[in-house]
C-alpha positions, 0 to 999 in steps of 0.5 A: 500500499502506498502512503501519500502525504502532503502538507495539506493532508497534515493540516487536516488530520492533525486537528482531528487526531487532537480533537478525537484525543481530546473527546477520549481524554473527557470521556476517561475523565468524566467529562461527556455531558448527557442531557435529556427530558422525561415526559409522560404518555401525553408528552407532559414533563414529569418533575422529580423523576429518578434518572441513574446510570446503570451499575453506578451510584449516580442518580438524580432527579428531573427539574420542574420541566422534566429536564436532567443533565449529568456527566457519564464516565464511559461511552456505552451509558445505560441510564434507568428512569424511574417515576412513580406510577409509571414503568421504569425503562432503560435507555441506551445513550450510546451515540446520543448526548440529548435524550427524549424519554417517554414513561408509560403509566404502570399498570399496577399500583403495587409499588405505590408508596402509601402513608401510614401512621408514623411512617410509610410502605408500599401498597403491596406490603399492606396488611390492613385496610387502607383506601388511597384517593387519587389526587389528580381526580379531585383538584379540579372539582369546584369545592371549598375543601378536600373532604367534599372532593373525596365523597364516594371516592374511598370504600366505607367512607361516607361524607356528608356535605352542606352547601352552606359557605364555610362549612365542613363535611361530616365523616362516617367510616365504616358506620356509626360506632358510637352514640358520642362523637363519630368524627375521624382523626385527621392528620395533616403532616404528621399533626392531629387537625382539631380545626376543620378541613377548610384550613387546608387548601386542596391544591397543597395536598400531595396524597390522602389515605384513609385508614379504616380497620383496627390493624392500620388505626391502632397505632393511634390508639384511642384517636383511631376508633372512628378511623383516620384521614392521613393528609400530606402536603406537597414538599420541594423537589430537587430541580430547577425552581418553578412557579405554579398559578392555579385559578378557578371561577364558578357560578352556583345555584340549588340543585332543586328549588321548592315551589310554593303556593302563589298569592292566589293559591294561597288565598284559596287555601287559607279561606278553606283552612279557616271555613273548615275550622268553623272561622271567618275567611278573610275578607280580602281573599273574597276573589283569590283569583284576583290576587295573581302570583304575588310575591315569590319569596323563595326566588328572592331568598335564593340567588345565583352564588359565586366562588373563586380560587386563586392559588400561587405556589413555588417549588425548589430544591437541591442536594441540600434544601427543598422548599414548597410554599403557596398562597391561596385565596378562596371566595365564595358567595352562597346561594341564600341571601348575605351568606358568604365566606372568604379564606386565605391560607399560606403554606410553607414546607421546608427540608434541610439536609445538613449531612448524610445522616441529619435532616431538619424540616418543618410543615407550617400553615396559616389560615384566616377566614371570615363567615358572614351571614344575616339572621336567615331562615329557609323555613321562613322564606318558604312560609312568608305570605305571597299576598305580602310585598317584600318592600313598602312604597317608602322602600322600607321592608314590610311586615304583616299587617292586621290580625296574625290570623289573617296576615300571619306573624312571620318576620320578613326573612329578606329584611332580617337576613339584610340588616342583621349581621352575624360575622365569624373570624377565624385565626388558625395556625398549624405547624411542626418542626422535626429532626431526622438522625440516621445512625447504625445504618438502619436506625432512624430517630425522629422527633416532631414538635407541633402546634395548633392555635385556633383563635375565632371571633363571633359577632352578632349585630341586630338593630332595632326595627319596625316593619308595620306590626313586626319590630324590635324596639332595642338593638342587640349586640353579642360578642365572643372571643374563643381560643384553643391551643394544642401542643404535640411532641412526638418522638419515634425510633424506626428500625429497617433492615433488608436481609439476603435471605429475603426476610424484611423487617421494619420496626417503630417504637415512640411516644406522643404527648399532646395537650390542649387548653380551650378558653372563651368569653362572651357578652351581650347587651341591648338598647343602644342610645346611639346605633352608629356606636356598636360596642358593648360599652355603648348598650344600657340594658340586659347585659350578660357576660359568660366565660370558662375554659377547660383543658385535656391531655393525653400520653401515649407509648406505641410500638409497630413491627412489620415482617415480610419474608420474600414479599409472600408472608407478611405479619404486622403487630401494633400495641398502644397505650394511652393515658388520658386526663378525661378519666379518673384515677384507675381508669386513665390508661388503656392498651390497644393491641392489634395484628394482621397477617397477609399472604401473597399466593401469587408469589408461591412456586405452585401458583401458575396463572396467566389470568391472575397476576397478583393475589393477596389475602389479608387478615386482621384483628385489633382494638381501638379506643375512644375518649370523646366524652367531654373533659370532666365526665368523672367528676361532678360539675358545680354551678354557682347560684345567688340566694336570697338569705334574710334579705341578702344575696348569698352565693353557693356552688352547688353540684349539678352532675352526678359524678362517676369515677368508674367511667373508663375507655370505650373500646372498639374491637374489628375484624377485617379479612381482605383480598387484593387481586390483579388480572389480565396483565395488571389491567384490573385491580380489585380489592375486596373487604369484609369487617365486623366492628364491635363497639364495647363498653359504649359511653352512654348517658345515665339515667339519673332520678330527679330525687337524687338532687342532681340534674336529670338533663346534664348526666354523667357518662357510664360504660353500658352498651354495644353497637355492631357494624358489619359490611363489605367493601369493594374497589375495582379499577380497570384500565380498558384502553391504553395506547398512545393516542387514547386511554380509558379507565374506570374506578368502581367503589361499593360499600354496604354497612349494617348498623345494630344496637346490641346492648344498651343501658337497660331497656329504656331507649335514648330518644333522639332527633329533637325538633323542639318543643318535646318533638323527637322523631328518632331513638336509639334502641336495642335490636335496631339501627342507631337513630331510627325513626320513631312515630305513628303509621299513616294508614291513608286519609278517612274519606267518610264519617263512616270510616272514622266510626269504624276505626280506632278513636283518634280524636273524639267529637263530632265537630269538624273544628275539634275532632277527627273528621273526613279528610284527616289522616288515618293512623294504624292501631298497632296494639288493637286497643281501639284507641289511637295513643302513644303505645301505637308508635313504632319504628317507621324508617332508617336514616342509615343507607343499605349501601353507597357507591360510585363509578369514575370514567377518565377519557384521554386523547392526546392533551384532552381529558374528560372525567365523568364522576357518579356517586350515590346512596341506596336503602336510607330514609329521610325524615322530611321535617320541612313538611311539618311546616309547609303541609301543615295546612293548619295555621296562617303560613304559606305552603308547598304546592304539594298541598294542591292535591289535598282532600277536599271531598270523598275521593280527592286524596288518600295521602294529603289531609284536609286544610284546617286551622288548629289541626284538631286531628293532630295530622301533623304528628311524627309519622310515616307521613314525612318519611321519604326514600333518601336513595340517589344517584347523582352526576357528581362531577364532569370535568373537561381539560385541555393540555395546551402543547407547548409547540403551539405558543411559539416562543416557550414561556410556560412549562405547561398550560392547562385549561378545563371546565368542571360541573359539580352536582349536575344532576340528581336522580331521586324520589326525594321531594326536598331541596337535596337528599344529602342531609345530616347523618341522623337523616333529618331535613330540617331547614338545612342549607341545600347543596349546590350546582356549580359550573366553573372554569379553571386555568393551571399554568406552570413557569 
């Protein structure tokens, strides 16, 4: 071979040789830069994804726009990219310096990290019953707090919401377990939350778990009897600093509006009411049809509501420090006149790494809110006469004119809602600081100091007024100041070790100390010489002053051990010992153990199935406690009185509550069996649980005779009673279609619970469901569910006098104005004694649903996503107490349109009775007449969102932009005739602020 060389060739080859040598040296010195971007299946950046160099300890996290960059030390690098909820991938970077890596969703949730009491673990290792709620499904819902958003999304968790601005939802986990406080423990960033969920900004929440069985809640001992809701807020991640802005605006209206009589219809009814009672009809109503429609009080009282939410958040992090902070403003105008709520929340979370073994952190939340409402009464809005205007010609509010028999006596509900101010201002702080020290490789010590301070002030101002014949001569002012301060100190020592033999051990021991102090003071005064000066020292009459305080403390020691052998055999054991100041000497301490087992059959060598990918059996048992009986139930309470003794007043302290030093912990024991299974290449995930929950030594009020000298109203608690809840829960998640362009997933949740009082304090039932004036509609009695409805049974309407004579005597006599007459309700004579008395009352309804369920479908095509969420309950009854007033037809108030179908002659109605002043037959007594089916199926939420592609924006300004439209409570399928079937857990609908249908537009922007 002949080699030809020239100067020109040398001039070309020498620089190339030098460049190649330099690149080779850079590679050998680890100076080759490798960069890229990690995105999801829709091309959206994945911040916080882990990028590792295979067979090395080199790993970093992607920044907020999914980017990463680092040096590699060889020319054949292989990187591993992983992200929670997505499949990990290996990428050969040979010959590539810039990579675009797309991750696909993980088809199984086995590796999802679940937050549990004082720790966390992968969902595949869970032995108890824990529900995890997907936060991605919640943040676009137009609701005030996260409690409303999770309704129906966790099996066995009942959430009851109200439409009233600033209200907090009510939780029931696996049924009503006690006649006392049934609220679950809510833990936010390791700190029990005493205030409501309105203190938490939903956009700040990273994860939410619900601990349901004793195996998972026993670590909280006496605090976990009613279940535990654990909320973890977002924290900073390593990567480029980022800013996000979320804004939504919505308009609301009542889900259903009740129809009442117009002026002509009311006048005709009123004439009938008086005539049937032998009274003279109103001369102004001689020609009812001439009155027309009259005043529509309901539409004036209910208006369109509005709500706006703004959240600005900042996130940053590096190897030493991570920060997340946010600020939220939520502004809501209610659908009822002058009911408003405004809230400000600031969140600050930080993590600082001092060394490889030591780090500190904090979670701080500041909240300020204002609730405003007038003296509103939905009942009065429904009852106000359509023949009366809202305003007089001079612009002042109207009042009834003339005799109450003709014009009624209802205060103008629009006027009272307008002129009366009722404001509550809350100042809330919740925060903690913690330190973690890792030593001896497998041991970690954590100490956490936390505090929650709640201060709220209430002010009610009612000026004097005179609206025709109705008025108040004196202005009235009431002010109160309340404060609650809670301190917490937790210490835990965690041991975690993986052995080569396949054994994994995790152990936690710790202590928890918590104390609370509560104080309040309030005062009121009337009659102000100048109503422009609205302070307590400017009133002159009827001064009142009250104030008091209380405190409680609890100290606990606990331990938990988790054993896992080759992901096949699991054992969890927990024990906690609590000491509470709420119990007397000898009963202060309670011990609460639990244990659970799990067996992953699918990991056994003999298990061979192409259909079942994962199969695990769970079995658990445990005992938890309840201390929610007030602070001083073991001792007597004293009240001070003034006595006139020989013309002089002498003060004395008188014991009013009989002490019970033997009162002790109420205990709940719970059995749980569960199955977790994945099918068809993990496309179908099923979680099935069955449980029995027994409340033993239930804390119930003691029957105290008046002859004892103590109060028979304010009584002590004793341990005498048992309630049982048993049920099943099913969760099915399916991935129906999954490809690069289109996906369809479905989540189905079902739970059924049966509640029963097994034992009570003797044979005397507890009377509940008070509607005032000794009108009670519910009771708690052995052999029945809690708060069953109790009353008479309606058996149609008497059509003729002969029917009355052939039936048991209800109200004797022959006059239609003062005795049972045709058109009155016929009640069943259950004891066949020929008389309708209280002995003929029976159980007429159950407010507890047979089952509840939800169905969520999510469709995704490119950047477009559609979510449709249905939720409902079945089998519960509601006592519609609103009908006591709107269908009474016995006094001068307006009535609902339903009374147009009232009885007027034989054969006209067999359900709606006659109209008669005074209700001589007591048609309005508590009876099955007011029991309605409370079942419903609701289109709870529909959300359509779109991720705007970045390449459509020209010059890149944002990391991502998402727009969405969302509808909440869009339509309800129900037979219930009230505003809304979602009422209180006791099933009584009495002047309840209705839920709203809300349509909102939203924008999420990331910088």
